[in-house]
C-alpha positions as CSV (number, residue, x, y, z in Angstrom):
1,M,-1.6,-13.5,-13.8
2,Q,-3.1,-10.2,-14.0
3,N,-2.5,-7.1,-16.1
4,L,-2.6,-4.5,-13.5
5,Y,-1.7,-4.4,-9.8
6,R,-3.5,-2.3,-7.5
7,I,-1.5,-1.4,-4.3
8,A,-2.6,0.5,-1.4
9,L,0.7,2.4,0.2
10,I,0.1,3.6,4.0
11,A,2.1,4.7,6.7
12,H,1.8,6.2,10.4
13,D,3.5,9.4,10.9
14,D,6.5,7.9,12.3
15,K,7.0,5.6,9.8
16,K,6.6,7.7,6.8
17,D,10.2,8.4,6.0
18,E,10.9,4.3,6.2
19,L,7.8,3.7,3.6
20,I,9.5,6.5,1.6
21,E,13.1,4.8,1.9
22,F,11.5,1.6,0.9
23,I,9.8,3.0,-2.4
24,I,13.2,4.8,-3.1
25,S,15.1,1.4,-2.6
26,N,12.7,-0.4,-5.0
27,L,11.8,2.7,-7.3
28,T,12.0,0.7,-10.4
29,F,9.2,-1.6,-9.3
30,F,7.1,1.2,-8.2
31,V,7.3,3.1,-11.5
32,S,6.1,0.2,-13.4
33,D,3.1,0.9,-15.6
34,K,1.4,-2.5,-14.6
35,L,1.0,-0.8,-11.1
36,E,-1.8,1.3,-9.8
37,L,-1.0,3.0,-6.6
38,I,-3.5,4.4,-4.1
39,S,-3.0,6.0,-0.8
40,T,-4.1,7.9,2.3
41,A,-3.4,11.8,1.8
42,T,-0.6,12.6,3.9
43,T,1.3,9.5,2.9
44,G,0.3,10.0,-0.8
45,S,1.6,13.4,-1.0
46,K,4.9,12.7,0.3
47,I,4.8,9.6,-2.5
48,Q,4.0,12.3,-5.0
49,E,7.1,14.3,-4.2
50,L,9.0,11.5,-5.5
51,G,7.4,11.9,-9.0
52,L,5.1,8.6,-8.7
53,N,1.3,8.6,-9.9
54,I,-0.9,8.0,-6.8
55,T,-4.4,8.4,-6.2
56,C,-4.8,10.2,-2.7
57,L,-7.7,9.6,-0.8
58,N,-8.5,10.9,2.7
59,S,-5.9,10.9,5.5
60,G,-6.1,8.0,7.7
61,P,-7.9,9.7,10.8
62,M,-10.3,11.1,8.3
63,G,-11.4,8.1,6.9
64,G,-8.7,7.2,4.5
65,D,-7.9,3.6,5.9
66,L,-11.8,2.9,5.7
67,Q,-11.8,4.0,1.9
68,I,-8.7,1.6,1.4
69,A,-10.9,-1.2,3.3
70,S,-13.8,-0.5,1.0
71,R,-11.7,-1.0,-2.4
72,V,-10.4,-4.2,-0.5
73,V,-13.7,-5.0,-0.3
74,E,-14.9,-4.0,-3.7
75,G,-12.0,-6.1,-5.1
76,K,-10.2,-3.0,-6.2
77,C,-7.1,-3.8,-4.2
78,D,-4.6,-6.5,-4.8
79,L,-2.0,-5.5,-2.0
80,V,-1.7,-3.3,1.1
81,L,1.6,-2.0,2.3
82,F,0.8,-0.2,5.7
83,F,3.9,0.7,7.8
84,R,2.0,0.8,11.2
85,D,3.7,2.2,14.2
86,P,2.7,-0.4,16.7
87,L,4.4,1.3,19.9
88,K,1.8,4.3,19.7
89,S,-2.0,4.1,20.2
90,H,-3.9,5.9,17.2
91,P,-7.3,7.7,17.5
92,H,-8.7,5.8,14.5
93,D,-7.4,2.4,15.7
94,T,-11.0,1.0,14.9
95,D,-10.4,2.3,11.2
96,I,-7.0,0.8,11.2
97,T,-8.7,-2.9,12.6
98,S,-11.4,-2.6,10.0
99,L,-8.6,-2.6,7.2
100,L,-6.6,-5.5,8.6
101,R,-9.8,-7.5,8.8
102,A,-11.1,-6.7,5.5
103,C,-7.5,-7.8,4.2
104,D,-8.2,-11.0,6.1
105,V,-11.7,-11.7,5.1
106,Y,-10.9,-11.0,1.3
107,N,-7.7,-12.9,1.2
108,I,-5.5,-9.8,0.5
109,P,-1.9,-9.6,1.2
110,I,-0.9,-7.2,3.7
111,A,2.5,-6.0,4.7
112,T,3.3,-4.2,7.9
113,N,6.8,-3.6,7.7
114,P,9.6,-3.6,4.9
115,A,10.7,-7.1,5.5
116,S,7.3,-8.4,4.5
117,A,6.7,-5.9,2.1
118,D,10.0,-6.7,0.2
119,F,9.1,-10.4,0.4
120,L,5.5,-9.4,-1.3
121,I,6.7,-7.0,-4.0
122,R,9.1,-9.5,-5.1
123,S,6.4,-11.8,-5.9
124,I,4.5,-9.2,-8.1
125,N,7.6,-8.4,-9.7
126,A,8.3,-11.8,-10.7
127,E,4.8,-12.2,-12.0
128,I,5.3,-8.8,-13.9
129,S,8.8,-10.1,-15.3
130,A,7.1,-13.5,-16.2
131,T,4.2,-11.7,-18.1
132,S,6.6,-9.2,-19.9
133,A,9.0,-12.1,-21.1
134,Y,5.7,-12.9,-23.6
């Protein structure tokens, strides 16, 4: 078990509200002092409005997805929650593919929708709870 979980939060424009709703419904998890949150710029600014402490990188189209991929490669990201819009093409699709590939290569869990995100944060929450019990 580790002391700090570094979680990247990303959402395409049409999925930002869905990510914000997910965070609000799991707020007790996201306010934990056992988490370090990072995000792309636009998504991160919306998350900051919730009062959460989050490090904002560049926006996705300006290299933010690649910055998060770099953190994955460097071992500085433990989980990626990327609420993607699969029904639209994006000008930075190659960057998105690079992030997905980095997660696969470095065995980092990535959730692309609320159902998979819920499953993954429950796992981390269970570990945090088990650690706190001692």
